[in-house]
GUPA-99543 format. One record per residue: x, y, z of N, C-alpha, C, CB in turn. Coordinates in pm, whole numbers, padded with zeros to 5 digits, always signed. Last residue first. Glycine has a CB too. Layout:
GUPA-99543
XYZXYZXYZXYZ/...
This chain:
GUPA-99543
+08171-13423+15016+08293-13490+14970+08411-13396+14966+08272-13550+14833/+07915-13389+15126+08028-13315+15181+08160-13377+15140+08019-13309+15333/+07603-13354+14996+07727-13428+14978+07843-13342+15025+07747-13472+14831/+07310-13338+15204+07407-13277+15113+07533-13362+15107+07441-13133+15156/+07162-13452+15395+07104-13449+15261+07197-13387+15159+06974-13372+15263/+07164-13638+15684+07249-13562+15593+07189-13569+15452+07396-13616+15594/+06983-13785+15827+07055-13679+15897+07135-13588+15804+07148-13739+15999/+06667-13850+15667+06812-13872+15674+06882-13756+15743+06870-13892+15534/+06381-13882+15887+06446-13827+15768+06595-13852+15778+06416-13674+15752/+06279-13960+16126+06261-14052+16014+06318-13998+15883+06116-14083+15996/+06314-13746+16296+06402-13862+16311+06390-13963+16198+06373-13930+16441/+06100-13582+16240+06232-13544+16189+06326-13663+16193+06290-13427+16271/+05905-13728+16385+05891-13709+16240+06026-13674+16178+05789-13598+16210/+06004-13703+16646+05994-13835+16583+05981-13825+16432+05874-13912+16640/+05969-13428+16682+06105-13483+16681+06105-13622+16616+06162-13490+16826/+05691-13419+16692+05762-13354+16581+05904-13405+16569+05763-13204+16600/+05660-13546+16937+05606-13610+16817+05670-13550+16692+05452-13595+16811/+05775-13352+17102+05841-13483+17088+05788-13561+16968+05822-13565+17216/+05581-13151+17079+05718-13127+17034+05789-13260+17010+05796-13042+17137/+05363-13281+17200+05355-13240+17059+05495-13215+17002+05268-13112+17045/+05465-13308+17460+05434-13429+17382+05425-13395+17233+05300-13492+17429/+05478-13040+17535+05601-13120+17528+05579-13245+17444+05648-13159+17671/+05203-12976+17535+05297-12908+17446+05426-12986+17427+05329-12770+17499/+05118-13144+17742+05065-13162+17607+05157-13096+17505+04922-13103+17596/+05257-13029+17956+05287-13167+17917+05236-13194+17776+05223-13267+18016/+05128-12781+17964+05271-12787+17928+05310-12928+17886+05358-12742+18047/+04874-12865+18045+04889-12796+17916+05035-12798+17871+04837-12651+17925/+04925-12968+18304+04886-13057+18193+04902-12993+18055+04742-13101+18212/+05224-12810+18442+05079-12819+18419+05047-12916+18305+05020-12681+18389/+05451-12893+18670+05437-12883+18525+05290-12911+18494+05533-12984+18449/+05589-12751+18943+05464-12809+18896+05456-12785+18746+05340-12748+18971/+05922-12838+19042+05826-12744+18984+05700-12821+18943+05888-12670+18861/+06147-12958+19153+06017-12972+19221+05915-12870+19172+06036-12957+19373/+06386-12979+19029+06352-12847+19084+06219-12847+19159+06347-12745+18972/+06375-13258+18971+06490-13199+19041+06454-13066+19105+06606-13180+18944/+06118-13320+18857+06182-13409+18954+06297-13345+19032+06231-13531+18884/+06039-13098+18691+05946-13164+18781+06018-13240+18893+05857-13260+18702/+06270-13037+18550+06204-12933+18630+06110-12995+18732+06127-12835+18538/+06312-13283+18422+06408-13235+18522+06348-13126+18611+06534-13181+18452/+06083-13289+18251+06108-13396+18350+06203-13348+18460+06166-13520+18281/+06120-13057+18098+05999-13073+18179+06020-13179+18288+05880-13111+18090/+06367-13119+17976+06352-12999+18061+06232-13014+18153+06338-12872+17974/+06301-13341+17823+06394-13358+17935+06384-13239+18030+06539-13373+17884/+06140-13216+17634+06084-13320+17719+06170-13342+17843+06069-13451+17642/+06330-13056+17516+06218-12992+17586+06147-13093+17677+06118-12932+17486/+06497-13228+17382+06545-13174+17509+06433-13105+17586+06660-13077+17486/+06400-13267+17139+06354-13362+17240+06400-13319+17378+06404-13504+17209/+06537-13103+16976+06425-13043+17048+06362-13140+17147+06320-12994+16949/+06716-13233+16822+06759-13204+16959+06648-13136+17039+06883-13117+16957/+06582-13233+16581+06596-13359+16654+06635-13335+16798+06699-13450+16586/+06607-12961+16498+06476-13016+16535+06486-13146+16616+06395-13041+16410/+06901-12959+16475+06827-12868+16562+06688-12919+16596+06816-12732+16497/+06969-13167+16290+07018-13167+16428+06931-13080+16519+07162-13117+16433/+06853-13098+16043+06818-13224+16109+06851-13216+16258+06894-13342+16044/+06959-12859+15971+06812-12871+15963+06763-13004+16018+06766-12855+15818/+07227-12918+15980+07171-12836+16087+07019-12849+16090+07212-12688+16069/+07326-13248+15893+07265-13121+15856+07209-13049+15978+07155-13142+15752/+07633-13383+16024+07488-13391+15999+07435-13252+15966+07413-13451+16122/+07901-13334+16072+07865-13434+15971+07716-13443+15943+07915-13567+16012/+07934-13129+16251+08041-13146+16153+08004-13249+16047+08170-13186+16222/+07733-13143+16433+07716-13048+16323+07824-13062+16217+07715-12906+16377/+07844-13320+16613+07735-13368+16529+07711-13271+16412+07606-13384+16611/+08043-13153+16734+08078-13274+16660+07967-13317+16565+08109-13387+16757/+07892-12949+16857+07989-12916+16754+08023-13039+16669+08117-12859+16817/+07741-13108+17037+07675-13024+16938+07770-12990+16823+07622-12894+17003/+07938-13215+17204+07854-13305+17125+07787-13229+17011+07746-13372+17215/+08031-12972+17315+08122-13057+17237+08041-13152+17148+08217-13137+17330/+07798-12888+17450+07855-12806+17345+07950-12886+17256+07929-12687+17405/+07753-13092+17643+07652-13060+17541+07715-12989+17422+07539-12974+17601/+07985-13055+17795+07961-13183+17726+07860-13164+17614+07911-13290+17826/+07933-12799+17890+08050-12821+17805+08036-12952+17727+08179-12823+17889/+07709-12853+18048+07693-12768+17930+07813-12778+17836+07673-12624+17972/+07829-13011+18246+07722-13067+18162+07705-12985+18034+07589-13072+18240/+08005-12824+18359+08056-12946+18296+07954-13009+18203+08097-13046+18402/+07818-12640+18462+07914-12598+18360+07970-12719+18286+08029-12515+18424/+07691-12806+18651+07615-12747+18541+07706-12703+18428+07534-12629+18591/+07902-12853+18824+07840-12966+18753+07759-12917+18633+07750-13048+18849/+07936-12590+18912+08043-12655+18836+07992-12778+18762+08158-12694+18929/+07694-12556+19053+07722-12473+18935+07832-12535+18851+07762-12330+18977/+07731-12743+19256+07617-12756+19165+07641-12676+19038+07487-12710+19234/+07950-12643+19397+07962-12769+19323+07851-12787+19222+07962-12885+19418/+08059-12321+19425+07937-12403+19422+07959-12527+19336+07817-12322+19369/+08258-12138+19414+08273-12247+19512+08151-12339+19518+08299-12189+19650/+08183-11946+19233+08302-12027+19203+08323-12143+19300+08425-11939+19204/+07967-11827+19365+07945-11900+19240+08061-11996+19214+07930-11802+19121/+08093-11701+19578+07994-11806+19605+07967-11890+19481+07863-11744+19655/+08257-11513+19442+08317-11619+19524+08220-11734+19554+08368-11561+19655/+08046-11359+19301+08150-11438+19232+08213-11545+19321+08258-11346+19180/+07880-11191+19442+07834-11327+19415+07945-11417+19361+07719-11323+19315/+08004-10947+19444+07996-11019+19570+07949-11164+19552+07903-10947+19664/+07953-10857+19190+08089-10904+19220+08092-10982+19352+08186-10786+19227/+07690-10773+19229+07717-10886+19139+07856-10943+19166+07705-10842+18992/+07732-10556+19396+07655-10670+19446+07681-10794+19360+07503-10636+19447/+07872-10391+19220+07937-10433+19344+07865-10556+19401+07938-10318+19447/+07682-10341+19023+07803-10415+18987+07873-10468+19112+07899-10325+18907/+07346-10394+19150+07462-10312+19118+07582-10401+19084+07496-10218+19235/+07122-10527+19236+07154-10533+19094+07271-10444+19054+07035-10496+19014/+07063-10552+19503+07005-10440+19429+07037-10440+19280+07053-10311+19489/+07095-10896+19528+07064-10772+19600+07003-10669+19507+07191-10714+19665/+07127-11134+19396+07244-11048+19412+07214-10917+19483+07304-11018+19279/+06972-11423+19548+06971-11305+19462+07089-11215+19495+06838-11227+19479/+07135-11746+19592+07046-11637+19626+07062-11518+19534+07070-11593+19768/+07244-12001+19586+07329-11886+19620+07245-11767+19661+07419-11849+19500/+07030-12158+19507+07095-12185+19635+07179-12066+19681+07182-12312+19625/+06985-12052+19256+06880-12036+19357+06936-12063+19497+06761-12131+19329/+07218-12135+19131+07197-11991+19151+07085-11965+19252+07164-11922+19018/+07177-12414+19130+07291-12355+19200+07272-12207+19228+07418-12375+19119/+06950-12434+18967+06943-12479+19106+07057-12417+19188+06950-12633+19113/+07056-12335+18725+06942-12270+18790+06933-12306+18937+06813-12308+18719/+07259-12523+18678+07293-12381+18695+07180-12307+18767+07320-12316+18558/+07098-12754+18653+07197-12744+18762+07241-12600+18784+07320-12832+18729/+06951-12686+18425+06881-12709+18552+06979-12697+18669+06812-12849+18553/+07157-12671+18235+07076-12553+18265+07003-12567+18398+06975-12529+18154/+07251-12938+18239+07339-12826+18273+07261-12702+18310+07431-12795+18157/+07020-13073+18154+07077-13100+18286+07167-12986+18330+07156-13233+18285/+06984-12973+17890+06888-12941+17996+06943-12966+18136+06763-13022+17977/+07236-13085+17784+07195-12945+17772+07097-12906+17882+07132-12919+17634/+07247-13365+17837+07338-13274+17906+07304-13126+17892+07476-13296+17856/+07035-13490+17684+07054-13513+17827+07131-13398+17892+07128-13646+17851/+07057-13400+17424+06924-13396+17488+06936-13414+17639+06833-13504+17429/+07325-13458+17370+07279-13318+17372+07147-13306+17449+07261-13264+17229/+07314-13736+17372+07396-13666+17473+07355-13519+17484+07546-13677+17437/+07148-13770+17145+07105-13820+17277+07182-13748+17388+07125-13974+17287/+07319-13671+16953+07194-13599+16979+07137-13643+17113+07091-13624+16865/+07516-13870+16969+07549-13733+17009+07424-13649+17032+07636-13667+16902/+07368-14096+16881+07433-14095+17012+07461-13952+17057+07563-14176+17008/+07293-14022+16621+07190-14046+16723+07249-14041+16864+07123-14183+16699/+07551-14003+16505+07460-13888+16506+07354-13905+16615+07391-13871+16368/+07647-14262+16534+07715-14151+16602+07626-14028+16611+07845-14116+16528/+07459-14395+16367+07470-14428+16509+07536-14315+16586+07549-14559+16528/+07516-14276+16118+07382-14262+16177+07388-14291+16327+07282-14357+16108/+07779-14363+16085+07752-14220+16095+07615-14195+16156+07762-14153+15958/+07738-14636+16060+07818-14585+16172+07792-14438+16194+07966-14609+16148/+07596-14637+15820+07532-14687+15941+07606-14637+16065+07526-14841+15940/+07795-14537+15648+07671-14461+15666+07599-14506+15794+07578-14478+15544/+07983-14747+15663+08020-14613+15707+07896-14528+15734+08108-14545+15603/+07838-14950+15548+07882-14966+15687+07918-14830+15746+08003-15062+15696/+07815-14845+15292+07694-14865+15372+07729-14880+15520+07618-14989+15324/+08085-14847+15216+08012-14721+15220+07886-14734+15305+07976-14675+15078/+08150-15119+15223+08216-15026+15315+08141-14893+15326+08359-15001+15270/+07961-15213+15014+07953-15253+15155+08026-15158+15249+08008-15392+15171/+08006-15154+14744+07920-15067+14823+07920-15098+14972+07781-15075+14772/+08136-15300+14551+08216-15210+14634+08134-15125+14729+08295-15120+14547/+07940-15448+14412+08031-15516+14503+08108-15422+14594+08129-15598+14424/+07645-15225+14420+07738-15320+14359+07835-15375+14460+07814-15254+14245/+07605-14874+14460+07553-15010+14459+07654-15099+14392+07416-15018+14388/+07641-14589+14672+07691-14675+14564+07624-14810+14576+07847-14689+14571/+07424-14320+14741+07479-14449+14782+07524-14528+14660+07377-14529+14863/+07502-13979+14728+07434-14089+14664+07501-14219+14707+07436-14075+14509/
């Protein structure tokens, strides 16, 4: 509950700062989660299939995976996503963070189109737009509805 009166200013300033940090970290999640996945996908396509699917064939991929810059960039992006995700969950409700971070589906479509050169059909674009509209609705709710005193 927000305090009112002369002593309320620090609390309001703190709430505004918390909202900014929440939005910033969700923005980082929306960028770095899909980017990491796209980079991993691109790196694995560059490396190629593992052959017959045996353990020996999979082990043969390890040196190529470990020397791929694209895969390391993907891992770094996903680590950034994961840290942002953990931090934002420490102060915002999961029921806010998860739907708000669904804006990443829009980023996935854009990255798939521009980086992976995939054809994104009009029906998929419509689906992405509907998801993003849902994200806007969630964005108008408070990030935190429980008192974590």
